[in-house]
Predicted model as a PDB file, atoms N, CA, C, CB and O in Angstrom, pLDDT in the B-factor column:
MODEL        1                                                                  
ATOM      1  N   UNK A   1     -28.904 -37.830-215.950  1.00 45.00           N  
ATOM      2  CA  UNK A   1     -28.000 -37.813-215.799  1.00 45.00           C  
ATOM      3  C   UNK A   1     -27.340 -36.338-215.713  1.00 45.00           C  
ATOM      4  CB  UNK A   1     -27.716 -38.613-216.531  1.00 45.00           C  
ATOM      5  O   UNK A   1     -27.941 -35.309-216.023  1.00 45.00           O  
ATOM      6  N   UNK A   2     -26.238 -36.388-215.323  1.00 50.00           N  
ATOM      7  CA  UNK A   2     -25.417 -34.721-215.409  1.00 50.00           C  
ATOM      8  C   UNK A   2     -25.458 -34.615-214.185  1.00 50.00           C  
ATOM      9  CB  UNK A   2     -26.123 -33.247-216.209  1.00 50.00           C  
ATOM     10  O   UNK A   2     -25.345 -35.664-213.550  1.00 50.00           O  
ATOM     11  N   UNK A   3     -25.630 -33.337-213.434  1.00 52.00           N  
ATOM     12  CA  UNK A   3     -24.983 -32.907-212.623  1.00 52.00           C  
ATOM     13  C   UNK A   3     -25.896 -33.288-210.904  1.00 52.00           C  
ATOM     14  CB  UNK A   3     -24.731 -31.377-213.176  1.00 52.00           C  
ATOM     15  O   UNK A   3     -25.687 -32.515-209.969  1.00 52.00           O  
ATOM     16  N   UNK A   4     -26.958 -34.649-210.686  1.00 56.00           N  
ATOM     17  CA  UNK A   4     -27.236 -35.801-209.857  1.00 56.00           C  
ATOM     18  C   UNK A   4     -25.924 -36.621-209.714  1.00 56.00           C  
ATOM     19  CB  UNK A   4     -28.405 -36.670-210.477  1.00 56.00           C  
ATOM     20  O   UNK A   4     -26.040 -37.303-208.695  1.00 56.00           O  
ATOM     21  N   UNK A   5     -24.889 -36.808-210.227  1.00 54.00           N  
ATOM     22  CA  UNK A   5     -24.016 -37.484-210.411  1.00 54.00           C  
ATOM     23  C   UNK A   5     -22.735 -37.888-209.581  1.00 54.00           C  
ATOM     24  CB  UNK A   5     -23.843 -37.089-211.263  1.00 54.00           C  
ATOM     25  O   UNK A   5     -22.071 -38.803-209.093  1.00 54.00           O  
ATOM     26  N   UNK A   6     -22.974 -35.616-209.916  1.00 52.00           N  
ATOM     27  CA  UNK A   6     -21.360 -35.353-209.334  1.00 52.00           C  
ATOM     28  C   UNK A   6     -21.512 -34.968-207.346  1.00 52.00           C  
ATOM     29  CB  UNK A   6     -20.533 -33.490-210.464  1.00 52.00           C  
ATOM     30  O   UNK A   6     -21.522 -33.776-207.041  1.00 52.00           O  
ATOM     31  N   UNK A   7     -21.589 -35.755-206.490  1.00 52.00           N  
ATOM     32  CA  UNK A   7     -21.929 -36.410-205.549  1.00 52.00           C  
ATOM     33  C   UNK A   7     -20.544 -35.107-204.627  1.00 52.00           C  
ATOM     34  CB  UNK A   7     -21.806 -38.428-205.784  1.00 52.00           C  
ATOM     35  O   UNK A   7     -19.330 -34.932-204.732  1.00 52.00           O  
ATOM     36  N   UNK A   8     -21.869 -34.379-203.644  1.00 56.00           N  
ATOM     37  CA  UNK A   8     -20.425 -33.681-203.060  1.00 56.00           C  
ATOM     38  C   UNK A   8     -19.204 -32.771-203.286  1.00 56.00           C  
ATOM     39  CB  UNK A   8     -19.862 -34.383-202.875  1.00 56.00           C  
ATOM     40  O   UNK A   8     -18.461 -32.069-202.601  1.00 56.00           O  
ATOM     41  N   UNK A   9     -19.427 -33.287-205.199  1.00 55.00           N  
ATOM     42  CA  UNK A   9     -18.601 -32.795-205.896  1.00 55.00           C  
ATOM     43  C   UNK A   9     -16.257 -32.800-205.518  1.00 55.00           C  
ATOM     44  CB  UNK A   9     -19.506 -31.379-205.821  1.00 55.00           C  
ATOM     45  O   UNK A   9     -15.307 -32.020-205.454  1.00 55.00           O  
ATOM     46  N   UNK A  10     -16.714 -34.820-205.362  1.00 56.00           N  
ATOM     47  CA  UNK A  10     -15.524 -34.198-204.318  1.00 56.00           C  
ATOM     48  C   UNK A  10     -14.860 -34.142-206.273  1.00 56.00           C  
ATOM     49  CB  UNK A  10     -14.465 -35.636-202.466  1.00 56.00           C  
ATOM     50  O   UNK A  10     -15.386 -33.428-207.128  1.00 56.00           O  
ATOM     51  N   UNK A  11     -13.742 -35.008-206.513  1.00 50.00           N  
ATOM     52  CA  UNK A  11     -12.524 -34.576-207.714  1.00 50.00           C  
ATOM     53  C   UNK A  11     -12.583 -35.220-208.735  1.00 50.00           C  
ATOM     54  CB  UNK A  11     -11.093 -34.748-207.403  1.00 50.00           C  
ATOM     55  O   UNK A  11     -12.511 -35.068-209.955  1.00 50.00           O  
ATOM     56  N   UNK A  12     -12.856 -36.641-207.346  1.00 60.00           N  
ATOM     57  CA  UNK A  12     -13.612 -38.384-208.544  1.00 60.00           C  
ATOM     58  C   UNK A  12     -15.089 -37.389-209.797  1.00 60.00           C  
ATOM     59  CB  UNK A  12     -15.209 -40.391-206.609  1.00 60.00           C  
ATOM     60  O   UNK A  12     -15.317 -38.184-210.708  1.00 60.00           O  
ATOM     61  N   UNK A  13     -15.475 -36.815-209.886  1.00 56.00           N  
ATOM     62  CA  UNK A  13     -16.924 -36.974-210.136  1.00 56.00           C  
ATOM     63  C   UNK A  13     -16.565 -35.159-211.132  1.00 56.00           C  
ATOM     64  CB  UNK A  13     -18.299 -37.153-208.239  1.00 56.00           C  
ATOM     65  O   UNK A  13     -17.366 -34.659-211.921  1.00 56.00           O  
ATOM     66  N   UNK A  14     -15.182 -34.545-210.746  1.00 60.00           N  
ATOM     67  CA  UNK A  14     -15.348 -33.134-212.623  1.00 60.00           C  
ATOM     68  C   UNK A  14     -13.819 -33.436-212.313  1.00 60.00           C  
ATOM     69  CB  UNK A  14     -16.193 -30.526-212.629  1.00 60.00           C  
ATOM     70  O   UNK A  14     -13.127 -32.631-211.690  1.00 60.00           O  
ATOM     71  N   UNK A  15     -13.175 -35.056-212.945  1.00 69.00           N  
ATOM     72  CA  UNK A  15     -11.919 -35.260-213.263  1.00 69.00           C  
ATOM     73  C   UNK A  15     -11.707 -34.158-214.455  1.00 69.00           C  
ATOM     74  CB  UNK A  15     -11.667 -36.804-213.631  1.00 69.00           C  
ATOM     75  O   UNK A  15     -12.453 -33.360-215.022  1.00 69.00           O  
ATOM     76  N   UNK A  16     -10.234 -34.529-214.565  1.00 74.00           N  
ATOM     77  CA  UNK A  16      -9.605 -33.469-215.790  1.00 74.00           C  
ATOM     78  C   UNK A  16      -9.516 -34.965-216.928  1.00 74.00           C  
ATOM     79  CB  UNK A  16      -7.525 -32.411-215.268  1.00 74.00           C  
ATOM     80  O   UNK A  16      -8.690 -35.861-216.755  1.00 74.00           O  
ATOM     81  N   UNK A  17     -10.258 -34.961-217.743  1.00 79.00           N  
ATOM     82  CA  UNK A  17     -10.874 -36.084-218.685  1.00 79.00           C  
ATOM     83  C   UNK A  17     -10.028 -36.459-220.471  1.00 79.00           C  
ATOM     84  CB  UNK A  17     -12.644 -35.413-218.944  1.00 79.00           C  
ATOM     85  O   UNK A  17     -10.570 -35.492-221.007  1.00 79.00           O  
ATOM     86  N   UNK A  18      -9.577 -36.799-221.097  1.00 79.00           N  
ATOM     87  CA  UNK A  18      -8.803 -37.000-221.918  1.00 79.00           C  
ATOM     88  C   UNK A  18      -9.482 -38.251-222.475  1.00 79.00           C  
ATOM     89  CB  UNK A  18      -7.462 -37.014-221.438  1.00 79.00           C  
ATOM     90  O   UNK A  18     -10.010 -39.031-221.682  1.00 79.00           O  
ATOM     91  N   UNK A  19      -9.512 -38.642-224.609  1.00 83.00           N  
ATOM     92  CA  UNK A  19     -10.319 -38.938-225.250  1.00 83.00           C  
ATOM     93  C   UNK A  19      -9.242 -40.639-224.869  1.00 83.00           C  
ATOM     94  CB  UNK A  19     -10.659 -37.963-226.806  1.00 83.00           C  
ATOM     95  O   UNK A  19      -8.424 -40.543-223.954  1.00 83.00           O  
ATOM     96  N   UNK A  20      -9.309 -41.443-225.303  1.00 79.00           N  
ATOM     97  CA  UNK A  20      -8.608 -42.766-224.862  1.00 79.00           C  
ATOM     98  C   UNK A  20      -7.378 -42.757-226.857  1.00 79.00           C  
ATOM     99  CB  UNK A  20     -10.412 -44.654-224.486  1.00 79.00           C  
ATOM    100  O   UNK A  20      -6.420 -43.342-227.363  1.00 79.00           O  
ATOM    101  N   UNK A  21      -8.212 -41.849-227.122  1.00 79.00           N  
ATOM    102  CA  UNK A  21      -6.769 -42.003-228.392  1.00 79.00           C  
ATOM    103  C   UNK A  21      -6.303 -40.681-229.049  1.00 79.00           C  
ATOM    104  CB  UNK A  21      -7.237 -43.013-229.912  1.00 79.00           C  
ATOM    105  O   UNK A  21      -5.685 -40.450-230.088  1.00 79.00           O  
ATOM    106  N   UNK A  22      -6.794 -39.934-228.123  1.00 74.00           N  
ATOM    107  CA  UNK A  22      -5.761 -38.940-227.997  1.00 74.00           C  
ATOM    108  C   UNK A  22      -5.206 -37.640-226.938  1.00 74.00           C  
ATOM    109  CB  UNK A  22      -5.993 -38.481-228.959  1.00 74.00           C  
ATOM    110  O   UNK A  22      -5.537 -36.464-226.787  1.00 74.00           O  
ATOM    111  N   UNK A  23      -3.957 -38.754-226.175  1.00 68.00           N  
ATOM    112  CA  UNK A  23      -3.867 -38.233-225.238  1.00 68.00           C  
ATOM    113  C   UNK A  23      -3.921 -37.057-224.390  1.00 68.00           C  
ATOM    114  CB  UNK A  23      -3.402 -38.500-225.242  1.00 68.00           C  
ATOM    115  O   UNK A  23      -4.382 -36.849-223.268  1.00 68.00           O  
ATOM    116  N   UNK A  24      -3.160 -36.165-225.472  1.00 71.00           N  
ATOM    117  CA  UNK A  24      -2.635 -34.657-224.640  1.00 71.00           C  
ATOM    118  C   UNK A  24      -4.038 -34.009-225.080  1.00 71.00           C  
ATOM    119  CB  UNK A  24      -0.878 -33.606-225.361  1.00 71.00           C  
ATOM    120  O   UNK A  24      -3.963 -32.783-224.989  1.00 71.00           O  
ATOM    121  N   UNK A  25      -5.010 -34.349-225.426  1.00 72.00           N  
ATOM    122  CA  UNK A  25      -6.271 -32.833-225.659  1.00 72.00           C  
ATOM    123  C   UNK A  25      -7.110 -33.190-224.430  1.00 72.00           C  
ATOM    124  CB  UNK A  25      -7.572 -32.795-227.459  1.00 72.00           C  
ATOM    125  O   UNK A  25      -7.260 -34.382-224.160  1.00 72.00           O  
ATOM    126  N   UNK A  26      -7.746 -32.111-223.558  1.00 77.00           N  
ATOM    127  CA  UNK A  26      -8.845 -32.355-223.383  1.00 77.00           C  
ATOM    128  C   UNK A  26      -9.976 -32.474-222.934  1.00 77.00           C  
ATOM    129  CB  UNK A  26      -8.807 -32.600-223.442  1.00 77.00           C  
ATOM    130  O   UNK A  26     -10.456 -31.400-222.571  1.00 77.00           O  
ATOM    131  N   UNK A  27     -10.523 -33.218-222.823  1.00 75.00           N  
ATOM    132  CA  UNK A  27     -11.892 -33.186-223.448  1.00 75.00           C  
ATOM    133  C   UNK A  27     -13.183 -32.159-222.008  1.00 75.00           C  
ATOM    134  CB  UNK A  27     -12.373 -35.342-223.788  1.00 75.00           C  
ATOM    135  O   UNK A  27     -13.469 -32.828-221.015  1.00 75.00           O  
ATOM    136  N   UNK A  28     -13.648 -31.010-222.075  1.00 75.00           N  
ATOM    137  CA  UNK A  28     -14.354 -30.308-221.293  1.00 75.00           C  
ATOM    138  C   UNK A  28     -16.263 -30.785-221.742  1.00 75.00           C  
ATOM    139  CB  UNK A  28     -13.757 -28.596-221.582  1.00 75.00           C  
ATOM    140  O   UNK A  28     -16.747 -31.777-222.286  1.00 75.00           O  
ATOM    141  N   UNK A  29     -16.891 -29.470-221.163  1.00 77.00           N  
ATOM    142  CA  UNK A  29     -18.736 -29.517-221.477  1.00 77.00           C  
ATOM    143  C   UNK A  29     -19.143 -30.636-220.630  1.00 77.00           C  
ATOM    144  CB  UNK A  29     -19.336 -29.925-223.306  1.00 77.00           C  
ATOM    145  O   UNK A  29     -18.544 -31.553-220.069  1.00 77.00           O  
ATOM    146  N   UNK A  30     -20.465 -30.226-220.729  1.00 80.00           N  
ATOM    147  CA  UNK A  30     -21.448 -31.694-220.405  1.00 80.00           C  
ATOM    148  C   UNK A  30     -21.723 -32.635-220.411  1.00 80.00           C  
ATOM    149  CB  UNK A  30     -22.041 -31.964-220.522  1.00 80.00           C  
ATOM    150  O   UNK A  30     -21.922 -33.490-219.548  1.00 80.00           O  
ATOM    151  N   UNK A  31     -21.806 -32.546-222.282  1.00 85.00           N  
ATOM    152  CA  UNK A  31     -21.774 -33.925-222.673  1.00 85.00           C  
ATOM    153  C   UNK A  31     -20.549 -34.709-221.607  1.00 85.00           C  
ATOM    154  CB  UNK A  31     -21.381 -33.987-224.442  1.00 85.00           C  
ATOM    155  O   UNK A  31     -20.861 -35.567-220.781  1.00 85.00           O  
ATOM    156  N   UNK A  32     -18.955 -34.154-221.851  1.00 83.00           N  
ATOM    157  CA  UNK A  32     -18.591 -35.573-221.553  1.00 83.00           C  
ATOM    158  C   UNK A  32     -18.200 -35.636-219.830  1.00 83.00           C  
ATOM    159  CB  UNK A  32     -17.182 -36.047-222.625  1.00 83.00           C  
ATOM    160  O   UNK A  32     -17.738 -36.677-219.363  1.00 83.00           O  
ATOM    161  N   UNK A  33     -18.385 -34.688-219.155  1.00 81.00           N  
ATOM    162  CA  UNK A  33     -19.082 -34.911-217.776  1.00 81.00           C  
ATOM    163  C   UNK A  33     -20.138 -35.772-217.648  1.00 81.00           C  
ATOM    164  CB  UNK A  33     -19.581 -33.777-217.275  1.00 81.00           C  
ATOM    165  O   UNK A  33     -20.061 -36.745-216.899  1.00 81.00           O  
ATOM    166  N   UNK A  34     -21.180 -35.510-218.336  1.00 85.00           N  
ATOM    167  CA  UNK A  34     -21.908 -36.103-218.088  1.00 85.00           C  
ATOM    168  C   UNK A  34     -21.540 -37.715-218.417  1.00 85.00           C  
ATOM    169  CB  UNK A  34     -22.868 -35.482-218.581  1.00 85.00           C  
ATOM    170  O   UNK A  34     -22.013 -38.662-217.786  1.00 85.00           O  
ATOM    171  N   UNK A  35     -20.325 -37.852-219.861  1.00 86.00           N  
ATOM    172  CA  UNK A  35     -20.533 -40.081-219.477  1.00 86.00           C  
ATOM    173  C   UNK A  35     -19.844 -39.812-218.544  1.00 86.00           C  
ATOM    174  CB  UNK A  35     -19.751 -41.760-220.627  1.00 86.00           C  
ATOM    175  O   UNK A  35     -20.319 -40.250-217.496  1.00 86.00           O  
ATOM    176  N   UNK A  36     -18.761 -39.189-218.412  1.00 84.00           N  
ATOM    177  CA  UNK A  36     -17.977 -39.969-217.825  1.00 84.00           C  
ATOM    178  C   UNK A  36     -18.503 -39.599-216.018  1.00 84.00           C  
ATOM    179  CB  UNK A  36     -16.301 -39.607-218.399  1.00 84.00           C  
ATOM    180  O   UNK A  36     -18.540 -40.646-215.371  1.00 84.00           O  
ATOM    181  N   UNK A  37     -18.716 -38.902-215.555  1.00 83.00           N  
ATOM    182  CA  UNK A  37     -19.664 -38.868-214.203  1.00 83.00           C  
ATOM    183  C   UNK A  37     -20.493 -40.257-214.199  1.00 83.00           C  
ATOM    184  CB  UNK A  37     -20.850 -37.446-214.222  1.00 83.00           C  
ATOM    185  O   UNK A  37     -20.380 -41.052-213.266  1.00 83.00           O  
ATOM    186  N   UNK A  38     -21.598 -40.563-215.661  1.00 88.00           N  
ATOM    187  CA  UNK A  38     -22.262 -41.701-215.712  1.00 88.00           C  
ATOM    188  C   UNK A  38     -21.708 -43.294-215.114  1.00 88.00           C  
ATOM    189  CB  UNK A  38     -22.494 -41.701-217.048  1.00 88.00           C  
ATOM    190  O   UNK A  38     -22.164 -44.176-214.386  1.00 88.00           O  
ATOM    191  N   UNK A  39     -20.939 -43.142-215.599  1.00 89.00           N  
ATOM    192  CA  UNK A  39     -19.679 -44.015-216.291  1.00 89.00           C  
ATOM    193  C   UNK A  39     -19.191 -45.234-214.441  1.00 89.00           C  
ATOM    194  CB  UNK A  39     -17.795 -42.296-217.038  1.00 89.00           C  
ATOM    195  O   UNK A  39     -19.150 -46.421-214.117  1.00 89.00           O  
ATOM    196  N   UNK A  40     -18.930 -43.777-213.782  1.00 86.00           N  
ATOM    197  CA  UNK A  40     -18.271 -43.576-212.612  1.00 86.00           C  
ATOM    198  C   UNK A  40     -19.235 -44.100-211.494  1.00 86.00           C  
ATOM    199  CB  UNK A  40     -17.864 -42.092-212.463  1.00 86.00           C  
ATOM    200  O   UNK A  40     -19.185 -44.760-210.456  1.00 86.00           O  
ATOM    201  N   UNK A  41     -19.987 -43.553-212.147  1.00 88.00           N  
ATOM    202  CA  UNK A  41     -21.847 -43.550-210.509  1.00 88.00           C  
ATOM    203  C   UNK A  41     -22.026 -45.477-210.173  1.00 88.00           C  
ATOM    204  CB  UNK A  41     -24.647 -42.701-211.849  1.00 88.00           C  
ATOM    205  O   UNK A  41     -21.941 -46.219-209.194  1.00 88.00           O  
ATOM    206  N   UNK A  42     -22.453 -45.676-212.395  1.00 90.00           N  
ATOM    207  CA  UNK A  42     -22.329 -47.326-212.339  1.00 90.00           C  
ATOM    208  C   UNK A  42     -21.447 -47.610-211.800  1.00 90.00           C  
ATOM    209  CB  UNK A  42     -22.227 -48.099-213.426  1.00 90.00           C  
ATOM    210  O   UNK A  42     -21.851 -47.809-210.655  1.00 90.00           O  
ATOM    211  N   UNK A  43     -19.462 -47.948-211.857  1.00 90.00           N  
ATOM    212  CA  UNK A  43     -18.924 -48.652-211.409  1.00 90.00           C  
ATOM    213  C   UNK A  43     -19.072 -48.487-209.468  1.00 90.00           C  
ATOM    214  CB  UNK A  43     -17.699 -48.496-212.196  1.00 90.00           C  
ATOM    215  O   UNK A  43     -19.020 -49.329-208.572  1.00 90.00           O  
ATOM    216  N   UNK A  44     -19.305 -46.702-209.465  1.00 89.00           N  
ATOM    217  CA  UNK A  44     -19.300 -47.468-208.125  1.00 89.00           C  
ATOM    218  C   UNK A  44     -20.800 -47.982-207.575  1.00 89.00           C  
ATOM    219  CB  UNK A  44     -18.642 -46.451-206.989  1.00 89.00           C  
ATOM    220  O   UNK A  44     -20.765 -48.852-206.705  1.00 89.00           O  
ATOM    221  N   UNK A  45     -22.310 -47.438-208.086  1.00 91.00           N  
ATOM    222  CA  UNK A  45     -23.292 -49.358-207.639  1.00 91.00           C  
ATOM    223  C   UNK A  45     -22.641 -50.388-207.485  1.00 91.00           C  
ATOM    224  CB  UNK A  45     -24.299 -50.149-208.786  1.00 91.00           C  
ATOM    225  O   UNK A  45     -23.008 -51.152-206.593  1.00 91.00           O  
ATOM    226  N   UNK A  46     -21.332 -50.776-208.403  1.00 91.00           N  
ATOM    227  CA  UNK A  46     -21.690 -51.745-208.852  1.00 91.00           C  
ATOM    228  C   UNK A  46     -20.542 -52.973-208.322  1.00 91.00           C  
ATOM    229  CB  UNK A  46     -21.893 -51.441-210.297  1.00 91.00           C  
ATOM    230  O   UNK A  46     -20.208 -54.109-208.658  1.00 91.00           O  
ATOM    231  N   UNK A  47     -20.182 -51.936-207.262  1.00 90.00           N  
ATOM    232  CA  UNK A  47     -18.213 -52.144-206.640  1.00 90.00           C  
ATOM    233  C   UNK A  47     -18.837 -51.647-205.046  1.00 90.00           C  
ATOM    234  CB  UNK A  47     -16.385 -50.475-207.642  1.00 90.00           C  
ATOM    235  O   UNK A  47     -18.407 -52.439-204.207  1.00 90.00           O  
ATOM    236  N   UNK A  48     -19.549 -50.779-204.538  1.00 89.00           N  
ATOM    237  CA  UNK A  48     -19.166 -50.018-203.483  1.00 89.00           C  
ATOM    238  C   UNK A  48     -20.285 -50.890-201.915  1.00 89.00           C  
ATOM    239  CB  UNK A  48     -19.574 -48.076-204.034  1.00 89.00           C  
ATOM    240  O   UNK A  48     -20.594 -50.387-200.836  1.00 89.00           O  
ATOM    241  N   UNK A  49     -20.602 -52.299-202.479  1.00 93.00           N  
ATOM    242  CA  UNK A  49     -20.683 -52.588-201.252  1.00 93.00           C  
ATOM    243  C   UNK A  49     -18.823 -54.102-201.408  1.00 93.00           C  
ATOM    244  CB  UNK A  49     -22.843 -53.256-200.856  1.00 93.00           C  
ATOM    245  O   UNK A  49     -18.432 -54.804-200.475  1.00 93.00           O  
ATOM    246  N   UNK A  50     -18.366 -54.069-202.466  1.00 92.00           N  
ATOM    247  CA  UNK A  50     -16.836 -55.655-202.140  1.00 92.00           C  
ATOM    248  C   UNK A  50     -15.623 -54.896-201.846  1.00 92.00           C  
ATOM    249  CB  UNK A  50     -16.207 -56.934-203.912  1.00 92.00           C  
ATOM    250  O   UNK A  50     -15.046 -54.144-202.631  1.00 92.00           O  
ATOM    251  N   UNK A  51     -15.359 -55.106-200.891  1.00 92.00           N  
ATOM    252  CA  UNK A  51     -14.208 -55.498-200.550  1.00 92.00           C  
ATOM    253  C   UNK A  51     -13.513 -54.311-201.632  1.00 92.00           C  
ATOM    254  CB  UNK A  51     -13.942 -57.227-200.726  1.00 92.00           C  
ATOM    255  O   UNK A  51     -14.179 -54.017-202.624  1.00 92.00           O  
ATOM    256  N   UNK A  52     -12.224 -53.671-201.429  1.00 88.00           N  
ATOM    257  CA  UNK A  52     -11.944 -52.665-201.935  1.00 88.00           C  
ATOM    258  C   UNK A  52     -10.544 -53.165-203.300  1.00 88.00           C  
ATOM    259  CB  UNK A  52     -11.594 -51.632-200.582  1.00 88.00           C  
ATOM    260  O   UNK A  52     -10.547 -52.926-204.508  1.00 88.00           O  
ATOM    261  N   UNK A  53      -9.610 -53.828-202.540  1.00 89.00           N  
ATOM    262  CA  UNK A  53      -9.094 -54.756-203.767  1.00 89.00           C  
ATOM    263  C   UNK A  53      -9.810 -55.512-204.324  1.00 89.00           C  
ATOM    264  CB  UNK A  53      -8.174 -55.554-203.547  1.00 89.00           C  
ATOM    265  O   UNK A  53      -9.100 -56.293-204.957  1.00 89.00           O  
ATOM    266  N   UNK A  54     -11.401 -55.850-204.524  1.00 90.00           N  
ATOM    267  CA  UNK A  54     -11.980 -56.980-205.481  1.00 90.00           C  
ATOM    268  C   UNK A  54     -12.110 -56.269-206.703  1.00 90.00           C  
ATOM    269  CB  UNK A  54     -13.440 -57.665-205.040  1.00 90.00           C  
ATOM    270  O   UNK A  54     -12.173 -56.903-207.756  1.00 90.00           O  
ATOM    271  N   UNK A  55     -12.184 -54.305-206.686  1.00 84.00           N  
ATOM    272  CA  UNK A  55     -11.914 -53.674-207.528  1.00 84.00           C  
ATOM    273  C   UNK A  55     -11.808 -52.847-207.777  1.00 84.00           C  
ATOM    274  CB  UNK A  55     -12.132 -53.749-207.963  1.00 84.00           C  
ATOM    275  O   UNK A  55     -12.444 -51.983-208.381  1.00 84.00           O  
ATOM    276  N   UNK A  56     -10.517 -53.014-207.124  1.00 84.00           N  
ATOM    277  CA  UNK A  56      -9.522 -51.265-207.207  1.00 84.00           C  
ATOM    278  C   UNK A  56      -8.343 -51.243-207.990  1.00 84.00           C  
ATOM    279  CB  UNK A  56      -8.798 -50.681-205.641  1.00 84.00           C  
ATOM    280  O   UNK A  56      -7.181 -50.882-207.803  1.00 84.00           O  
ATOM    281  N   UNK A  57      -8.967 -51.721-208.894  1.00 88.00           N  
ATOM    282  CA  UNK A  57      -8.000 -52.501-210.488  1.00 88.00           C  
ATOM    283  C   UNK A  57      -8.847 -52.172-211.993  1.00 88.00           C  
ATOM    284  CB  UNK A  57      -7.982 -54.757-210.380  1.00 88.00           C  
ATOM    285  O   UNK A  57      -8.408 -52.308-213.135  1.00 88.00           O  
ATOM    286  N   UNK A  58     -10.383 -51.633-211.497  1.00 87.00           N  
ATOM    287  CA  UNK A  58     -11.020 -52.217-212.786  1.00 87.00           C  
ATOM    288  C   UNK A  58     -11.100 -50.835-212.646  1.00 87.00           C  
ATOM    289  CB  UNK A  58     -12.328 -53.407-213.054  1.00 87.00           C  
ATOM    290  O   UNK A  58     -11.265 -50.152-211.635  1.00 87.00           O  
ATOM    291  N   UNK A  59     -10.948 -50.507-213.894  1.00 88.00           N  
ATOM    292  CA  UNK A  59     -11.799 -48.489-214.588  1.00 88.00           C  
ATOM    293  C   UNK A  59     -12.467 -48.108-214.343  1.00 88.00           C  
ATOM    294  CB  UNK A  59     -12.365 -47.940-215.711  1.00 88.00           C  
ATOM    295  O   UNK A  59     -12.983 -47.807-215.420  1.00 88.00           O  
ATOM    296  N   UNK A  60     -12.898 -47.863-213.828  1.00 88.00           N  
ATOM    297  CA  UNK A  60     -14.558 -47.082-213.958  1.00 88.00           C  
ATOM    298  C   UNK A  60     -15.014 -47.250-215.067  1.00 88.00           C  
ATOM    299  CB  UNK A  60     -14.738 -45.508-213.801  1.00 88.00           C  
ATOM    300  O   UNK A  60     -15.971 -47.938-215.421  1.00 88.00           O  
ATOM    301  N   UNK A  61     -13.639 -45.982-216.228  1.00 87.00           N  
ATOM    302  CA  UNK A  61     -13.947 -45.904-217.886  1.00 87.00           C  
ATOM    303  C   UNK A  61     -13.936 -46.365-218.746  1.00 87.00           C  
ATOM    304  CB  UNK A  61     -13.645 -45.445-218.444  1.00 87.00           C  
ATOM    305  O   UNK A  61     -13.940 -45.806-219.843  1.00 87.00           O  
ATOM    306  N   UNK A  62     -13.908 -48.089-218.449  1.00 89.00           N  
ATOM    307  CA  UNK A  62     -13.880 -49.136-218.823  1.00 89.00           C  
ATOM    308  C   UNK A  62     -14.690 -48.980-220.417  1.00 89.00           C  
ATOM    309  CB  UNK A  62     -14.433 -50.016-217.683  1.00 89.00           C  
ATOM    310  O   UNK A  62     -14.276 -49.175-221.560  1.00 89.00           O  
ATOM    311  N   UNK A  63     -15.854 -48.594-219.941  1.00 89.00           N  
ATOM    312  CA  UNK A  63     -17.021 -48.602-220.860  1.00 89.00           C  
ATOM    313  C   UNK A  63     -16.771 -47.570-222.043  1.00 89.00           C  
ATOM    314  CB  UNK A  63     -18.378 -48.227-220.043  1.00 89.00           C  
ATOM    315  O   UNK A  63     -16.617 -48.046-223.167  1.00 89.00           O  
ATOM    316  N   UNK A  64     -16.725 -46.301-221.886  1.00 89.00           N  
ATOM    317  CA  UNK A  64     -15.843 -45.593-222.853  1.00 89.00           C  
ATOM    318  C   UNK A  64     -14.996 -44.499-223.373  1.00 89.00           C  
ATOM    319  CB  UNK A  64     -16.201 -45.572-223.333  1.00 89.00           C  
ATOM    320  O   UNK A  64     -13.980 -44.169-222.761  1.00 89.00           O  
ATOM    321  N   UNK A  65     -15.382 -43.876-224.549  1.00 83.00           N  
ATOM    322  CA  UNK A  65     -14.114 -43.929-224.845  1.00 83.00           C  
ATOM    323  C   UNK A  65     -12.504 -42.434-224.018  1.00 83.00           C  
ATOM    324  CB  UNK A  65     -14.497 -43.878-226.615  1.00 83.00           C  
ATOM    325  O   UNK A  65     -11.527 -42.020-224.642  1.00 83.00           O  
ATOM    326  N   UNK A  66     -12.770 -42.204-223.064  1.00 82.00           N  
ATOM    327  CA  UNK A  66     -13.051 -41.922-222.621  1.00 82.00           C  
ATOM    328  C   UNK A  66     -11.621 -41.852-221.065  1.00 82.00           C  
ATOM    329  CB  UNK A  66     -14.222 -42.424-222.963  1.00 82.00           C  
ATOM    330  O   UNK A  66     -12.203 -42.568-220.250  1.00 82.00           O  
ATOM    331  N   UNK A  67     -10.105 -41.373-220.271  1.00 76.00           N  
ATOM    332  CA  UNK A  67      -9.955 -41.437-219.169  1.00 76.00           C  
ATOM    333  C   UNK A  67      -9.261 -40.665-218.194  1.00 76.00           C  
ATOM    334  CB  UNK A  67      -9.713 -42.251-219.164  1.00 76.00           C  
ATOM    335  O   UNK A  67      -8.887 -39.526-218.471  1.00 76.00           O  
ATOM    336  N   UNK A  68      -9.130 -40.989-217.491  1.00 78.00           N  
ATOM    337  CA  UNK A  68      -8.928 -39.165-216.921  1.00 78.00           C  
ATOM    338  C   UNK A  68      -7.873 -39.766-215.801  1.00 78.00           C  
ATOM    339  CB  UNK A  68     -10.773 -38.023-216.010  1.00 78.00           C  
ATOM    340  O   UNK A  68      -7.579 -40.949-215.629  1.00 78.00           O  
ATOM    341  N   UNK A  69      -7.356 -38.528-215.042  1.00 68.00           N  
ATOM    342  CA  UNK A  69      -6.766 -38.106-213.972  1.00 68.00           C  
ATOM    343  C   UNK A  69      -6.595 -36.915-213.444  1.00 68.00           C  
ATOM    344  CB  UNK A  69      -5.911 -38.436-214.016  1.00 68.00           C  
ATOM    345  O   UNK A  69      -5.977 -36.792-212.386  1.00 68.00           O  
TER     346      UNK A  69                                                      
ENDMDL                                                                          
END                                                                             
């Protein structure tokens, strides 16, 4: 896991991350970005063949303690 999930350096792969329970504290560091990038990668792999409308409202981080913007 880790940097290999940061495909192309797109902003969605290097987001501003916060814990769901603490909305105003930014989380950073390799461990947090590894969790978030892996969750996003898994979400994308599961949905990439679907029509956008079928997965556009699914939160890629729903299985984690984090949210992003």
